[in-house]
N, C-alpha and C positions, 0 to 999 in steps of 0.2 A: 293240497293239489299236487299233481305230478311234478310241476315245476319246483314246488317247495321240497318235495322228496329228493329230487335231483340235486338241489342246492345243499341240503343237509347231508346227503350221501357223499359230498366232496370233503367233508370234515372227518377227523378221527373221533370226535365226540362232541356232544352238544349239551350245554347247560341251559335248561329252559327256565328263564326267570321272567316270565311274561306277566306275572302279577295276578291281579284279580279283576273281576268285572262286577258291576252292580247286580244284585239279585232282582229279578223282575217280579211284578205282582200281577197275577191273573185276575183282573177285576173289570167289570163293565165300565167303559169310559177310559180305560188305561191308555188308549191310543190317542186321546184328545191332545191338541197341540200345547195346552198349558200344563200337561203332565210331564215331568222331567225326572230323570234319575238324579241322585245326589251328585254324581260326578259332573253331569251337564249343568246342574243348577248353580254350581259355584261361579260359573262365568255368565250366567243368564240375567236378564232383567226380570226381577221377581215380582214387581208391583208392590202394593201396600198390604196385601192379604196373602199369607203363605200358610199352607197346611202341609205338615209333614206326616207321612204314614210310616210308622216304625217307632221303636222305643229303645234301641240299643245305643252303643257309643256313637255310631255314625249319625243317627238322628239327633242326638244331643249336641254333637259338635256342630252340625249344620244349623240347629236352632240357635245356638250361640252366635254363629256367623250372621244369620239372617236378622237377628234381633238388634244388631248394631245400628241399624237404620232407624232413626226416630220416627215415631208414629206408624211403624209397620206392625201389623197384627200377625203374630206367629203362633200357630197352634200345633201341638204334637198330639196325634191320635195313635193310641197304642192299645192293642187288644189284651195285653197282659196287665197285671196289677201294679207293676213297678217299672219305671224307666231306668235305664242304665244299670240293670241288675248285675251285670258282669264286671262293672267297674269296682276298683278297690274302695274300701269304706271311706277313706279321707277324700279320694278323688270324687266319688259320687256325692259326698256332702258338699264339696266345693262347686261341683257342676250344678246341682239342684239350686244352690244359693244364687249362682250366676244367672241361670235361666229365670229364676223368680225375680231377680232384680231387673232383668231385661224385659219383664212383662210377658214372658212366654206362657201361654195357656196350655196346661197338660191335661189331656183327656185319657185316662186309663180305663181298662175294662170296657173298651169301646171298639166296635167293629166298623170297618168301612164296607158299606153295602154296594155303593157304586160311586163313580165320579161323573159329574155333569158339567156342562159349561159354566154353571153358576157356582159350583163348589163340590164339596164332598158330602154324600149322604151317609150318615152314621147311625148305628144302632147300638144302644148300650146294653151291658149285661145287668143282671139283677143286683149284683154286688159290685161296688166300685172300689178302686184302689185308693191308697192313702193320698196319692198326689192328684187324683182326678175327680171328675164329676160323674157319678153313676146315673144311668137311665132309670126311669121308673119301672120299666119292665121290658121283656124280650121283644115286644112288638113296637117299641118306641122308635121313632125316626126323626132326624133333624138334618137340615142342610147347614154345613159350616161354609160360609162364603169364602171363595179363594180365587185370587188372580193366578196363582201358581200352586200346583200340587206336586210335592217332591216325594218320590218313592225312596225311602231310606230304610229298607228292611234287611240290610246286610249285604254280603258279597259272596261271590262264588269264585272258585279257582279258574283262572284263564289258562287252560292247558290244551287248547285245541291243536296246537302244533305237535303234540305227542303222536297223533295218528301219522303225520308225515314222517316223523323220526322213525317210527316203527316200520313204515313202508320202505324207508331207505335202508333199514337194517343197521342203523348207526346207534352206538351206545349213547344213552341220554340220561340226564339227571334232572329231576324237578326240584326247584328251590323256592323258598319264600312262599308267597301266596299261591303260586302255581302248583305247589305241592299240597298245601293245606291252609285254609283260612283261620283255623282255630288258634287262638292266642298269638296272632300274627303281630310281630313288631320288627323293627330294624335289627335288633340283636339276633333274633331267630333266623331272619333272612340271611344275614351275613354268615352265621354259623352253618346254615345249609349250604351256602356257596363254598365255604372253606372245605366242608366235608366232601362235596362233589368234586372239587379240584383235587383233593388228596386221593380220592378213589380213582379218578381218571389218571393221575400221575402214577399211581401204583400199578394200574393195568398196563400202562405204557412203559413201565420200568424207568420212570423219571424220578429224579430227586425232588423231595418236597422241602428241602432246606432253603 
């Protein structure tokens, strides 16, 4: 907004470390009240039946969290053939063992057709993944009952403040998740911040010692 631009313009430089936001899923029923982003779901009352849409590290982490409650049914629905495919070998092995021990059901090669008040309508691919249950054919449909549906399909850079910084004409640096969500961790985010601070200091003729 204009107010944001005025505020940012009062500074000599801006380091934008606004992080990430959950990626949204364009699916019928995605606006229903029992459909939550993974960020909101951590603090929500989930009920006894939870369906997670996604198969990356975020989905796996939340599945482990949700399965800590006894007698809660947790299901991961992933359209790919492997969950946690970007995790390291040993980490992935440990994670798969943990969700198996927690009773989490993993449905790979499975598409979400729509979300209804009763649950998630899924359609299976003709070939299933090693960790999931395949459908009999492309026309197959099933409702997985859910009290809560959690969208955990990744994250996007939260860098909307860049427009205000550009409008203000102030030098700015993106760091951490605001710059790029790929291979994001604390080490990279801190490194980005140090790099931005050094570049700013160099431009201002300041010592970095």
